[in-house]
KEVOPA-840823 format. One record per residue: x, y, z of N, C-alpha, C in turn; residue in three letters. Coordinates in nm, 2 decimals, padded with zeros to 4 digits, always signed. Layout:
BEGIN
<node n_x="X" n_y="Y" n_z="Z" ca_x="X" ca_y="Y" ca_z="Z" c_x="X" c_y="Y" c_z="Z" code="ALA"/>
...
! end
This chain:
BEGIN
<node n_x="-00.14" n_y="+00.57" n_z="+02.51" ca_x="-00.09" ca_y="+00.58" ca_z="+02.38" c_x="-00.15" c_y="+00.46" c_z="+02.29" code="UNK"/>
<node n_x="-00.17" n_y="+00.49" n_z="+02.16" ca_x="-00.23" ca_y="+00.40" ca_z="+02.07" c_x="-00.14" c_y="+00.28" c_z="+02.05" code="UNK"/>
<node n_x="-00.20" n_y="+00.16" n_z="+02.03" ca_x="-00.12" ca_y="+00.05" ca_z="+01.99" c_x="-00.07" c_y="+00.07" c_z="+01.85" code="UNK"/>
<node n_x="+00.05" n_y="+00.02" n_z="+01.81" ca_x="+00.10" ca_y="+00.05" ca_z="+01.67" c_x="+00.01" c_y="+00.01" c_z="+01.56" code="UNK"/>
<node n_x="-00.06" n_y="-00.10" n_z="+01.57" ca_x="-00.16" ca_y="-00.14" ca_z="+01.46" c_x="-00.27" c_y="-00.04" c_z="+01.46" code="UNK"/>
<node n_x="-00.32" n_y="+00.01" n_z="+01.57" ca_x="-00.43" ca_y="+00.11" ca_z="+01.57" c_x="-00.38" c_y="+00.24" c_z="+01.51" code="UNK"/>
<node n_x="-00.26" n_y="+00.28" n_z="+01.54" ca_x="-00.20" ca_y="+00.40" ca_z="+01.48" c_x="-00.19" c_y="+00.39" c_z="+01.33" code="UNK"/>
<node n_x="-00.14" n_y="+00.27" n_z="+01.28" ca_x="-00.13" ca_y="+00.25" ca_z="+01.14" c_x="-00.27" c_y="+00.26" c_z="+01.08" code="UNK"/>
<node n_x="-00.37" n_y="+00.19" n_z="+01.14" ca_x="-00.50" ca_y="+00.19" ca_z="+01.08" c_x="-00.56" c_y="+00.33" c_z="+01.07" code="UNK"/>
<node n_x="-00.54" n_y="+00.41" n_z="+01.18" ca_x="-00.58" ca_y="+00.55" ca_z="+01.18" c_x="-00.52" c_y="+00.63" c_z="+01.07" code="UNK"/>
<node n_x="-00.39" n_y="+00.61" n_z="+01.05" ca_x="-00.32" ca_y="+00.68" ca_z="+00.94" c_x="-00.37" c_y="+00.64" c_z="+00.80" code="UNK"/>
<node n_x="-00.38" n_y="+00.51" n_z="+00.78" ca_x="-00.42" ca_y="+00.46" ca_z="+00.65" c_x="-00.57" c_y="+00.49" c_z="+00.62" code="UNK"/>
<node n_x="-00.66" n_y="+00.47" n_z="+00.71" ca_x="-00.80" ca_y="+00.48" ca_z="+00.69" c_x="-00.86" c_y="+00.62" c_z="+00.71" code="UNK"/>
<node n_x="-00.80" n_y="+00.70" n_z="+00.80" ca_x="-00.86" ca_y="+00.83" ca_z="+00.84" c_x="-00.77" c_y="+00.95" c_z="+00.81" code="UNK"/>
<node n_x="-00.64" n_y="+00.94" n_z="+00.83" ca_x="-00.56" ca_y="+01.06" ca_z="+00.82" c_x="-00.53" c_y="+01.10" c_z="+00.68" code="UNK"/>
<node n_x="-00.52" n_y="+01.01" n_z="+00.58" ca_x="-00.50" ca_y="+01.04" ca_z="+00.44" c_x="-00.63" c_y="+01.05" c_z="+00.37" code="UNK"/>
<node n_x="-00.67" n_y="+01.17" n_z="+00.34" ca_x="-00.81" ca_y="+01.19" ca_z="+00.28" c_x="-00.84" c_y="+01.11" c_z="+00.16" code="UNK"/>
<node n_x="-00.74" n_y="+01.09" n_z="+00.07" ca_x="-00.77" ca_y="+01.01" ca_z="-00.06" c_x="-00.80" c_y="+00.87" c_z="-00.02" code="UNK"/>
<node n_x="-00.72" n_y="+00.81" n_z="+00.07" ca_x="-00.74" ca_y="+00.67" ca_z="+00.11" c_x="-00.88" c_y="+00.66" c_z="+00.18" code="UNK"/>
<node n_x="-00.92" n_y="+00.76" n_z="+00.26" ca_x="-01.05" ca_y="+00.76" ca_z="+00.32" c_x="-01.16" c_y="+00.76" c_z="+00.21" code="UNK"/>
<node n_x="-01.14" n_y="+00.85" n_z="+00.11" ca_x="-01.24" ca_y="+00.86" ca_z="+00.00" c_x="-01.26" c_y="+00.73" c_z="-00.07" code="UNK"/>
<node n_x="-01.15" n_y="+00.66" n_z="-00.09" ca_x="-01.15" ca_y="+00.53" ca_z="-00.16" c_x="-01.20" c_y="+00.42" c_z="-00.07" code="UNK"/>
<node n_x="-01.20" n_y="+00.44" n_z="+00.06" ca_x="-01.25" ca_y="+00.34" ca_z="+00.15" c_x="-01.15" c_y="+00.23" c_z="+00.19" code="UNK"/>
<node n_x="-01.02" n_y="+00.25" n_z="+00.17" ca_x="-00.92" ca_y="+00.15" ca_z="+00.20" c_x="-00.93" c_y="+00.11" c_z="+00.35" code="UNK"/>
<node n_x="-00.91" n_y="-00.02" n_z="+00.37" ca_x="-00.92" ca_y="-00.07" ca_z="+00.51" c_x="-00.79" c_y="-00.15" c_z="+00.53" code="UNK"/>
<node n_x="-00.72" n_y="-00.12" n_z="+00.64" ca_x="-00.60" ca_y="-00.19" ca_z="+00.68" c_x="-00.64" c_y="-00.33" c_z="+00.73" code="UNK"/>
<node n_x="-00.58" n_y="-00.43" n_z="+00.67" ca_x="-00.61" ca_y="-00.57" ca_z="+00.71" c_x="-00.51" c_y="-00.62" c_z="+00.81" code="UNK"/>
<node n_x="-00.38" n_y="-00.60" n_z="+00.78" ca_x="-00.28" ca_y="-00.65" ca_z="+00.87" c_x="-00.15" c_y="-00.56" c_z="+00.85" code="UNK"/>
<node n_x="-00.08" n_y="-00.56" n_z="+00.96" ca_x="+00.05" ca_y="-00.49" ca_z="+00.96" c_x="+00.14" c_y="-00.56" c_z="+01.06" code="UNK"/>
<node n_x="+00.26" n_y="-00.59" n_z="+01.01" ca_x="+00.37" ca_y="-00.64" ca_z="+01.10" c_x="+00.50" c_y="-00.60" c_z="+01.04" code="UNK"/>
<node n_x="+00.61" n_y="-00.64" n_z="+01.10" ca_x="+00.74" ca_y="-00.60" ca_z="+01.06" c_x="+00.76" c_y="-00.64" c_z="+00.91" code="UNK"/>
<node n_x="+00.79" n_y="-00.54" n_z="+00.83" ca_x="+00.82" ca_y="-00.56" ca_z="+00.68" c_x="+00.70" c_y="-00.60" c_z="+00.60" code="UNK"/>
<node n_x="+00.58" n_y="-00.58" n_z="+00.65" ca_x="+00.46" ca_y="-00.63" ca_z="+00.58" c_x="+00.34" c_y="-00.54" c_z="+00.61" code="UNK"/>
<node n_x="+00.25" n_y="-00.52" n_z="+00.51" ca_x="+00.12" ca_y="-00.46" ca_z="+00.54" c_x="+00.03" c_y="-00.51" c_z="+00.43" code="UNK"/>
<node n_x="-00.10" n_y="-00.52" n_z="+00.46" ca_x="-00.20" ca_y="-00.56" ca_z="+00.36" c_x="-00.32" c_y="-00.47" c_z="+00.39" code="UNK"/>
<node n_x="-00.39" n_y="-00.44" n_z="+00.28" ca_x="-00.52" ca_y="-00.36" ca_z="+00.29" c_x="-00.62" c_y="-00.41" c_z="+00.20" code="UNK"/>
<node n_x="-00.74" n_y="-00.38" n_z="+00.23" ca_x="-00.86" ca_y="-00.42" ca_z="+00.15" c_x="-00.91" c_y="-00.30" c_z="+00.07" code="UNK"/>
<node n_x="-00.94" n_y="-00.32" n_z="-00.06" ca_x="-01.01" ca_y="-00.22" ca_z="-00.14" c_x="-01.15" c_y="-00.28" c_z="-00.15" code="UNK"/>
<node n_x="-01.25" n_y="-00.22" n_z="-00.07" ca_x="-01.39" ca_y="-00.26" ca_z="-00.08" c_x="-01.44" c_y="-00.21" c_z="-00.21" code="UNK"/>
<node n_x="-01.50" n_y="-00.30" n_z="-00.29" ca_x="-01.56" ca_y="-00.26" ca_z="-00.42" c_x="-01.67" c_y="-00.16" c_z="-00.40" code="UNK"/>
<node n_x="-01.67" n_y="-00.06" n_z="-00.49" ca_x="-01.78" ca_y="+00.04" ca_z="-00.50" c_x="-01.79" c_y="+00.07" c_z="-00.65" code="UNK"/>
<node n_x="-01.91" n_y="+00.10" n_z="-00.69" ca_x="-01.94" ca_y="+00.13" ca_z="-00.83" c_x="-01.86" c_y="+00.25" c_z="-00.88" code="UNK"/>
<node n_x="-01.83" n_y="+00.34" n_z="-00.79" ca_x="-01.75" ca_y="+00.46" ca_z="-00.83" c_x="-01.61" c_y="+00.43" c_z="-00.87" code="UNK"/>
<node n_x="-01.56" n_y="+00.31" n_z="-00.84" ca_x="-01.43" ca_y="+00.27" ca_z="-00.88" c_x="-01.42" c_y="+00.21" c_z="-01.01" code="UNK"/>
<node n_x="-01.53" n_y="+00.19" n_z="-01.08" ca_x="-01.52" ca_y="+00.12" ca_z="-01.21" c_x="-01.46" c_y="+00.21" c_z="-01.32" code="UNK"/>
<node n_x="-01.36" n_y="+00.15" n_z="-01.39" ca_x="-01.29" ca_y="+00.23" ca_z="-01.49" c_x="-01.34" c_y="+00.19" c_z="-01.63" code="UNK"/>
<node n_x="-01.39" n_y="+00.07" n_z="-01.65" ca_x="-01.44" ca_y="+00.02" ca_z="-01.78" c_x="-01.59" c_y="-00.03" c_z="-01.75" code="UNK"/>
<node n_x="-01.69" n_y="+00.05" n_z="-01.79" ca_x="-01.82" ca_y="+00.02" ca_z="-01.76" c_x="-01.87" c_y="-00.10" c_z="-01.83" code="UNK"/>
<node n_x="-01.81" n_y="-00.13" n_z="-01.95" ca_x="-01.86" ca_y="-00.25" ca_z="-02.02" c_x="-01.82" c_y="-00.38" c_z="-01.95" code="UNK"/>
<node n_x="-01.71" n_y="-00.38" n_z="-01.88" ca_x="-01.66" ca_y="-00.50" ca_z="-01.81" c_x="-01.69" c_y="-00.49" c_z="-01.66" code="UNK"/>
<node n_x="-01.72" n_y="-00.37" n_z="-01.61" ca_x="-01.74" ca_y="-00.33" ca_z="-01.47" c_x="-01.61" c_y="-00.36" c_z="-01.40" code="UNK"/>
<node n_x="-01.50" n_y="-00.33" n_z="-01.46" ca_x="-01.37" ca_y="-00.36" ca_z="-01.39" c_x="-01.32" c_y="-00.23" c_z="-01.32" code="UNK"/>
<node n_x="-01.24" n_y="-00.26" n_z="-01.21" ca_x="-01.19" ca_y="-00.15" ca_z="-01.13" c_x="-01.08" c_y="-00.07" c_z="-01.21" code="UNK"/>
<node n_x="-01.09" n_y="+00.06" n_z="-01.19" ca_x="-00.99" ca_y="+00.15" ca_z="-01.26" c_x="-00.85" c_y="+00.12" c_z="-01.21" code="UNK"/>
<node n_x="-00.76" n_y="+00.11" n_z="-01.30" ca_x="-00.62" ca_y="+00.08" ca_z="-01.26" c_x="-00.56" c_y="+00.18" c_z="-01.17" code="UNK"/>
<node n_x="-00.60" n_y="+00.30" n_z="-01.17" ca_x="-00.55" ca_y="+00.40" ca_z="-01.08" c_x="-00.59" c_y="+00.37" c_z="-00.93" code="UNK"/>
<node n_x="-00.70" n_y="+00.31" n_z="-00.91" ca_x="-00.74" ca_y="+00.27" ca_z="-00.77" c_x="-00.64" c_y="+00.16" c_z="-00.72" code="UNK"/>
<node n_x="-00.61" n_y="+00.07" n_z="-00.81" ca_x="-00.52" ca_y="-00.04" ca_z="-00.77" c_x="-00.38" c_y="+00.02" c_z="-00.75" code="UNK"/>
<node n_x="-00.33" n_y="+00.11" n_z="-00.84" ca_x="-00.20" ca_y="+00.17" ca_z="-00.82" c_x="-00.19" c_y="+00.25" c_z="-00.69" code="UNK"/>
<node n_x="-00.30" n_y="+00.32" n_z="-00.66" ca_x="-00.30" ca_y="+00.40" ca_z="-00.54" c_x="-00.29" c_y="+00.30" c_z="-00.42" code="UNK"/>
<node n_x="-00.37" n_y="+00.20" n_z="-00.42" ca_x="-00.36" ca_y="+00.10" ca_z="-00.31" c_x="-00.22" c_y="+00.03" c_z="-00.30" code="UNK"/>
<node n_x="-00.16" n_y="+00.00" n_z="-00.41" ca_x="-00.03" ca_y="-00.06" ca_z="-00.41" c_x="+00.07" c_y="+00.04" c_z="-00.35" code="UNK"/>
<node n_x="+00.07" n_y="+00.16" n_z="-00.39" ca_x="+00.16" ca_y="+00.26" ca_z="-00.34" c_x="+00.14" c_y="+00.28" c_z="-00.19" code="UNK"/>
<node n_x="+00.01" n_y="+00.28" n_z="-00.15" ca_x="-00.02" ca_y="+00.29" ca_z="-00.01" c_x="+00.03" c_y="+00.18" c_z="+00.08" code="UNK"/>
<node n_x="+00.01" n_y="+00.05" n_z="+00.03" ca_x="+00.05" ca_y="-00.06" ca_z="+00.10" c_x="+00.20" c_y="-00.08" c_z="+00.10" code="UNK"/>
<node n_x="+00.27" n_y="-00.04" n_z="-00.01" ca_x="+00.41" ca_y="-00.04" ca_z="-00.01" c_x="+00.47" c_y="+00.06" c_z="+00.09" code="UNK"/>
<node n_x="+00.41" n_y="+00.18" n_z="+00.09" ca_x="+00.45" ca_y="+00.28" ca_z="+00.19" c_x="+00.43" c_y="+00.23" c_z="+00.34" code="UNK"/>
<node n_x="+00.31" n_y="+00.17" n_z="+00.36" ca_x="+00.28" ca_y="+00.12" ca_z="+00.49" c_x="+00.38" c_y="+00.01" c_z="+00.54" code="UNK"/>
<node n_x="+00.42" n_y="-00.08" n_z="+00.44" ca_x="+00.52" ca_y="-00.17" ca_z="+00.48" c_x="+00.65" c_y="-00.10" c_z="+00.51" code="UNK"/>
<node n_x="+00.68" n_y="+00.00" n_z="+00.44" ca_x="+00.80" ca_y="+00.08" ca_z="+00.46" c_x="+00.80" c_y="+00.15" c_z="+00.60" code="UNK"/>
<node n_x="+00.69" n_y="+00.19" n_z="+00.64" ca_x="+00.67" ca_y="+00.26" ca_z="+00.77" c_x="+00.70" c_y="+00.17" c_z="+00.89" code="UNK"/>
<node n_x="+00.68" n_y="+00.04" n_z="+00.86" ca_x="+00.71" ca_y="-00.06" ca_z="+00.97" c_x="+00.86" c_y="-00.06" c_z="+01.01" code="UNK"/>
<node n_x="+00.94" n_y="+00.00" n_z="+00.93" ca_x="+01.09" ca_y="+00.01" ca_z="+00.96" c_x="+01.12" c_y="+00.13" c_z="+01.04" code="UNK"/>
<node n_x="+01.03" n_y="+00.22" n_z="+01.06" ca_x="+01.06" ca_y="+00.34" ca_z="+01.13" c_x="+01.11" c_y="+00.31" c_z="+01.27" code="UNK"/>
<node n_x="+01.20" n_y="+00.39" n_z="+01.31" ca_x="+01.26" ca_y="+00.38" ca_z="+01.45" c_x="+01.22" c_y="+00.50" c_z="+01.53" code="UNK"/>
<node n_x="+01.16" n_y="+00.60" n_z="+01.47" ca_x="+01.12" ca_y="+00.73" ca_z="+01.54" c_x="+00.99" c_y="+00.78" c_z="+01.48" code="UNK"/>
<node n_x="+00.91" n_y="+00.84" n_z="+01.57" ca_x="+00.79" ca_y="+00.91" ca_z="+01.52" c_x="+00.82" c_y="+01.02" c_z="+01.42" code="UNK"/>
<node n_x="+00.94" n_y="+01.07" n_z="+01.42" ca_x="+00.98" ca_y="+01.18" ca_z="+01.33" c_x="+01.03" c_y="+01.13" c_z="+01.20" code="UNK"/>
<node n_x="+01.05" n_y="+01.00" n_z="+01.17" ca_x="+01.09" ca_y="+00.95" ca_z="+01.04" c_x="+00.98" c_y="+00.98" c_z="+00.94" code="UNK"/>
<node n_x="+01.03" n_y="+01.00" n_z="+00.81" ca_x="+00.93" ca_y="+01.03" ca_z="+00.71" c_x="+00.96" c_y="+00.94" c_z="+00.59" code="UNK"/>
<node n_x="+00.86" n_y="+00.93" n_z="+00.50" ca_x="+00.87" ca_y="+00.84" ca_z="+00.39" c_x="+00.80" c_y="+00.91" c_z="+00.27" code="UNK"/>
<node n_x="+00.86" n_y="+00.89" n_z="+00.15" ca_x="+00.79" ca_y="+00.94" ca_z="+00.03" c_x="+00.83" c_y="+00.85" c_z="-00.09" code="UNK"/>
<node n_x="+00.74" n_y="+00.85" n_z="-00.18" ca_x="+00.76" ca_y="+00.76" ca_z="-00.30" c_x="+00.86" c_y="+00.82" c_z="-00.40" code="UNK"/>
<node n_x="+00.96" n_y="+00.74" n_z="-00.44" ca_x="+01.05" ca_y="+00.78" ca_z="-00.54" c_x="+01.01" c_y="+00.72" c_z="-00.68" code="UNK"/>
<node n_x="+00.97" n_y="+00.59" n_z="-00.68" ca_x="+00.93" ca_y="+00.53" ca_z="-00.80" c_x="+00.83" c_y="+00.42" c_z="-00.77" code="UNK"/>
<node n_x="+00.74" n_y="+00.40" n_z="-00.87" ca_x="+00.64" ca_y="+00.30" ca_z="-00.85" c_x="+00.62" c_y="+00.24" c_z="-00.99" code="UNK"/>
<node n_x="+00.62" n_y="+00.10" n_z="-00.99" ca_x="+00.60" ca_y="+00.03" ca_z="-01.12" c_x="+00.49" c_y="-00.07" c_z="-01.09" code="UNK"/>
<node n_x="+00.38" n_y="-00.07" n_z="-01.17" ca_x="+00.27" ca_y="-00.16" ca_z="-01.16" c_x="+00.26" c_y="-00.24" c_z="-01.29" code="UNK"/>
<node n_x="+00.25" n_y="-00.37" n_z="-01.28" ca_x="+00.22" ca_y="-00.45" ca_z="-01.40" c_x="+00.08" c_y="-00.51" c_z="-01.37" code="UNK"/>
<node n_x="-00.01" n_y="-00.47" n_z="-01.46" ca_x="-00.15" ca_y="-00.52" ca_z="-01.45" c_x="-00.16" c_y="-00.66" c_z="-01.53" code="UNK"/>
<node n_x="-00.19" n_y="-00.76" n_z="-01.46" ca_x="-00.19" ca_y="-00.90" ca_z="-01.51" c_x="-00.33" c_y="-00.94" c_z="-01.56" code="UNK"/>
<node n_x="-00.43" n_y="-00.89" n_z="-01.50" ca_x="-00.57" ca_y="-00.91" ca_z="-01.54" c_x="-00.66" c_y="-00.80" c_z="-01.48" code="UNK"/>
<node n_x="-00.78" n_y="-00.79" n_z="-01.53" ca_x="-00.86" ca_y="-00.68" ca_z="-01.48" c_x="-00.92" c_y="-00.71" c_z="-01.34" code="UNK"/>
<node n_x="-00.94" n_y="-00.60" n_z="-01.26" ca_x="-01.00" ca_y="-00.62" ca_z="-01.13" c_x="-01.15" c_y="-00.62" c_z="-01.15" code="UNK"/>
<node n_x="-01.20" n_y="-00.74" n_z="-01.12" ca_x="-01.35" ca_y="-00.76" ca_z="-01.13" c_x="-01.42" c_y="-00.68" c_z="-01.03" code="UNK"/>
<node n_x="-01.55" n_y="-00.67" n_z="-01.04" ca_x="-01.64" ca_y="-00.59" ca_z="-00.95" c_x="-01.66" c_y="-00.67" c_z="-00.82" code="UNK"/>
<node n_x="-01.55" n_y="-00.68" n_z="-00.74" ca_x="-01.55" ca_y="-00.74" ca_z="-00.61" c_x="-01.43" c_y="-00.69" c_z="-00.53" code="UNK"/>
<node n_x="-01.42" n_y="-00.72" n_z="-00.40" ca_x="-01.32" ca_y="-00.67" ca_z="-00.32" c_x="-01.18" c_y="-00.72" c_z="-00.36" code="UNK"/>
<node n_x="-01.08" n_y="-00.64" n_z="-00.33" ca_x="-00.94" ca_y="-00.67" ca_z="-00.37" c_x="-00.85" c_y="-00.65" c_z="-00.24" code="UNK"/>
<node n_x="-00.76" n_y="-00.74" n_z="-00.23" ca_x="-00.65" ca_y="-00.73" ca_z="-00.13" c_x="-00.52" c_y="-00.69" c_z="-00.19" code="UNK"/>
<node n_x="-00.45" n_y="-00.60" n_z="-00.13" ca_x="-00.32" ca_y="-00.56" ca_z="-00.17" c_x="-00.22" c_y="-00.59" c_z="-00.06" code="UNK"/>
<node n_x="-00.11" n_y="-00.65" n_z="-00.09" ca_x="-00.01" ca_y="-00.67" ca_z="+00.01" c_x="+00.12" c_y="-00.61" c_z="-00.03" code="UNK"/>
<node n_x="+00.19" n_y="-00.56" n_z="+00.07" ca_x="+00.33" ca_y="-00.50" ca_z="+00.05" c_x="+00.43" c_y="-00.57" c_z="+00.14" code="UNK"/>
<node n_x="+00.54" n_y="-00.60" n_z="+00.07" ca_x="+00.65" ca_y="-00.67" ca_z="+00.14" c_x="+00.78" c_y="-00.59" c_z="+00.12" code="UNK"/>
<node n_x="+00.86" n_y="-00.58" n_z="+00.23" ca_x="+00.99" ca_y="-00.51" ca_z="+00.22" c_x="+01.08" c_y="-00.61" c_z="+00.15" code="UNK"/>
<node n_x="+01.15" n_y="-00.56" n_z="+00.05" ca_x="+01.26" ca_y="-00.64" ca_z="-00.02" c_x="+01.39" c_y="-00.60" c_z="+00.05" code="UNK"/>
<node n_x="+01.41" n_y="-00.47" n_z="+00.07" ca_x="+01.54" ca_y="-00.42" ca_z="+00.13" c_x="+01.51" c_y="-00.29" c_z="+00.19" code="UNK"/>
<node n_x="+01.55" n_y="-00.27" n_z="+00.32" ca_x="+01.54" ca_y="-00.15" ca_z="+00.39" c_x="+01.67" c_y="-00.10" c_z="+00.42" code="UNK"/>
<node n_x="+01.71" n_y="+00.02" n_z="+00.36" ca_x="+01.84" ca_y="+00.08" ca_z="+00.39" c_x="+01.83" c_y="+00.20" c_z="+00.47" code="UNK"/>
<node n_x="+01.94" n_y="+00.27" n_z="+00.49" ca_x="+01.94" ca_y="+00.39" ca_z="+00.57" c_x="+01.85" c_y="+00.50" c_z="+00.51" code="UNK"/>
<node n_x="+01.85" n_y="+00.51" n_z="+00.37" ca_x="+01.78" ca_y="+00.62" ca_z="+00.30" c_x="+01.68" c_y="+00.57" c_z="+00.20" code="UNK"/>
<node n_x="+01.68" n_y="+00.45" n_z="+00.16" ca_x="+01.59" ca_y="+00.40" ca_z="+00.06" c_x="+01.53" c_y="+00.26" c_z="+00.10" code="UNK"/>
<node n_x="+01.40" n_y="+00.24" n_z="+00.07" ca_x="+01.33" ca_y="+00.12" ca_z="+00.10" c_x="+01.28" c_y="+00.07" c_z="-00.03" code="UNK"/>
<node n_x="+01.29" n_y="-00.06" n_z="-00.05" ca_x="+01.24" ca_y="-00.13" ca_z="-00.18" c_x="+01.13" c_y="-00.23" c_z="-00.13" code="UNK"/>
<node n_x="+01.02" n_y="-00.22" n_z="-00.20" ca_x="+00.91" ca_y="-00.31" ca_z="-00.17" c_x="+00.86" c_y="-00.38" c_z="-00.29" code="UNK"/>
<node n_x="+00.79" n_y="-00.49" n_z="-00.27" ca_x="+00.72" ca_y="-00.57" ca_z="-00.37" c_x="+00.57" c_y="-00.57" c_z="-00.32" code="UNK"/>
<node n_x="+00.48" n_y="-00.54" n_z="-00.42" ca_x="+00.34" ca_y="-00.54" ca_z="-00.39" c_x="+00.26" c_y="-00.63" c_z="-00.48" code="UNK"/>
<node n_x="+00.16" n_y="-00.69" n_z="-00.43" ca_x="+00.07" ca_y="-00.78" ca_z="-00.51" c_x="-00.08" c_y="-00.74" c_z="-00.48" code="UNK"/>
<node n_x="-00.16" n_y="-00.77" n_z="-00.58" ca_x="-00.31" ca_y="-00.74" ca_z="-00.56" c_x="-00.38" c_y="-00.87" c_z="-00.62" code="UNK"/>
<node n_x="-00.49" n_y="-00.91" n_z="-00.55" ca_x="-00.57" ca_y="-01.02" ca_z="-00.59" c_x="-00.71" c_y="-01.00" c_z="-00.53" code="UNK"/>
<node n_x="-00.80" n_y="-01.07" n_z="-00.59" ca_x="-00.94" ca_y="-01.07" ca_z="-00.54" c_x="-00.95" c_y="-01.15" c_z="-00.41" code="UNK"/>
<node n_x="-01.03" n_y="-01.10" n_z="-00.32" ca_x="-01.04" ca_y="-01.16" ca_z="-00.18" c_x="-01.07" c_y="-01.32" c_z="-00.20" code="UNK"/>
<node n_x="-01.15" n_y="-01.35" n_z="-00.29" ca_x="-01.19" ca_y="-01.49" ca_z="-00.30" c_x="-01.09" c_y="-01.58" c_z="-00.39" code="UNK"/>
<node n_x="-00.98" n_y="-01.52" n_z="-00.44" ca_x="-00.89" ca_y="-01.59" ca_z="-00.52" c_x="-00.74" c_y="-01.54" c_z="-00.50" code="UNK"/>
<node n_x="-00.69" n_y="-01.57" n_z="-00.39" ca_x="-00.55" ca_y="-01.52" ca_z="-00.36" c_x="-00.44" c_y="-01.58" c_z="-00.45" code="UNK"/>
<node n_x="-00.47" n_y="-01.69" n_z="-00.52" ca_x="-00.36" ca_y="-01.75" ca_z="-00.60" c_x="-00.36" c_y="-01.69" c_z="-00.74" code="UNK"/>
<node n_x="-00.45" n_y="-01.60" n_z="-00.78" ca_x="-00.45" ca_y="-01.54" ca_z="-00.91" c_x="-00.43" c_y="-01.39" c_z="-00.89" code="UNK"/>
<node n_x="-00.31" n_y="-01.34" n_z="-00.93" ca_x="-00.28" ca_y="-01.20" ca_z="-00.92" c_x="-00.35" c_y="-01.12" c_z="-01.02" code="UNK"/>
<node n_x="-00.40" n_y="-01.00" n_z="-00.97" ca_x="-00.45" ca_y="-00.90" ca_z="-01.06" c_x="-00.34" c_y="-00.81" c_z="-01.11" code="UNK"/>
<node n_x="-00.25" n_y="-00.78" n_z="-01.02" ca_x="-00.13" ca_y="-00.69" ca_z="-01.05" c_x="-00.02" c_y="-00.72" c_z="-00.95" code="UNK"/>
<node n_x="+00.10" n_y="-00.68" n_z="-01.00" ca_x="+00.21" ca_y="-00.69" ca_z="-00.91" c_x="+00.30" c_y="-00.56" c_z="-00.93" code="UNK"/>
<node n_x="+00.37" n_y="-00.52" n_z="-00.83" ca_x="+00.45" ca_y="-00.40" ca_z="-00.85" c_x="+00.57" c_y="-00.39" c_z="-00.76" code="UNK"/>
<node n_x="+00.65" n_y="-00.29" n_z="-00.79" ca_x="+00.77" ca_y="-00.26" ca_z="-00.71" c_x="+00.76" c_y="-00.11" c_z="-00.67" code="UNK"/>
<node n_x="+00.79" n_y="-00.08" n_z="-00.55" ca_x="+00.80" ca_y="+00.05" ca_z="-00.50" c_x="+00.93" c_y="+00.08" c_z="-00.44" code="UNK"/>
<node n_x="+00.98" n_y="+00.21" n_z="-00.47" ca_x="+01.10" ca_y="+00.26" ca_z="-00.41" c_x="+01.06" c_y="+00.38" c_z="-00.33" code="UNK"/>
<node n_x="+01.10" n_y="+00.39" n_z="-00.21" ca_x="+01.07" ca_y="+00.49" ca_z="-00.12" c_x="+01.19" c_y="+00.56" c_z="-00.05" code="UNK"/>
<node n_x="+01.19" n_y="+00.69" n_z="-00.05" ca_x="+01.29" ca_y="+00.76" ca_z="+00.02" c_x="+01.25" c_y="+00.77" c_z="+00.17" code="UNK"/>
<node n_x="+01.34" n_y="+00.74" n_z="+00.26" ca_x="+01.31" ca_y="+00.74" ca_z="+00.40" c_x="+01.41" c_y="+00.84" c_z="+00.46" code="UNK"/>
<node n_x="+01.36" n_y="+00.93" n_z="+00.55" ca_x="+01.45" ca_y="+01.01" ca_z="+00.63" c_x="+01.43" c_y="+00.97" c_z="+00.77" code="UNK"/>
<node n_x="+01.54" n_y="+00.92" n_z="+00.82" ca_x="+01.54" ca_y="+00.86" ca_z="+00.96" c_x="+01.59" c_y="+00.97" c_z="+01.06" code="UNK"/>
<node n_x="+01.51" n_y="+01.00" n_z="+01.15" ca_x="+01.54" ca_y="+01.11" ca_z="+01.24" c_x="+01.67" c_y="+01.08" c_z="+01.33" code="UNK"/>
<node n_x="+01.70" n_y="+00.96" n_z="+01.35" ca_x="+01.81" ca_y="+00.92" ca_z="+01.43" c_x="+01.94" c_y="+00.91" c_z="+01.36" code="UNK"/>
<node n_x="+01.94" n_y="+00.94" n_z="+01.23" ca_x="+02.07" ca_y="+00.94" ca_z="+01.15" c_x="+02.13" c_y="+01.08" c_z="+01.14" code="UNK"/>
<node n_x="+02.26" n_y="+01.09" n_z="+01.15" ca_x="+02.33" ca_y="+01.22" ca_z="+01.14" c_x="+02.33" c_y="+01.25" c_z="+00.99" code="UNK"/>
<node n_x="+02.36" n_y="+01.37" n_z="+00.95" ca_x="+02.37" ca_y="+01.41" ca_z="+00.81" c_x="+02.48" c_y="+01.34" c_z="+00.75" code="UNK"/>
<node n_x="+02.59" n_y="+01.30" n_z="+00.82" ca_x="+02.70" ca_y="+01.23" ca_z="+00.76" c_x="+02.68" c_y="+01.08" c_z="+00.74" code="UNK"/>
<node n_x="+02.58" n_y="+01.03" n_z="+00.80" ca_x="+02.55" ca_y="+00.88" ca_z="+00.78" c_x="+02.51" c_y="+00.85" c_z="+00.64" code="UNK"/>
! end
């Protein structure tokens, strides 16, 4: 059987076609936390004058990393997760270099998970590009309908 981190990496990098297309790489995963790398590619540019990364790429990565953090709370292989709400505040533009996104669990309930996500350039972790909040619906296989 695959180690949990290898399983997460496989899901994030290979199983989800859009993530694979964007080239996302799982950096770290542990209880209530996940981080991923957005490797810069020219195709990700949203503003050619500035050569800045399209905000949609950052939003996708933040939703992905928030969901990945949520998945760390799973107690069964049959648990499922889906995005209810996603809010991204863009604080500065993503330059033409690699970006890290981190997702942290704020609260994990029986049916809803709340996360906080941040994005920054690999070489400047103290300067945020964006921050966000994600709300995810979780269906836990081990809960009865009455729970």
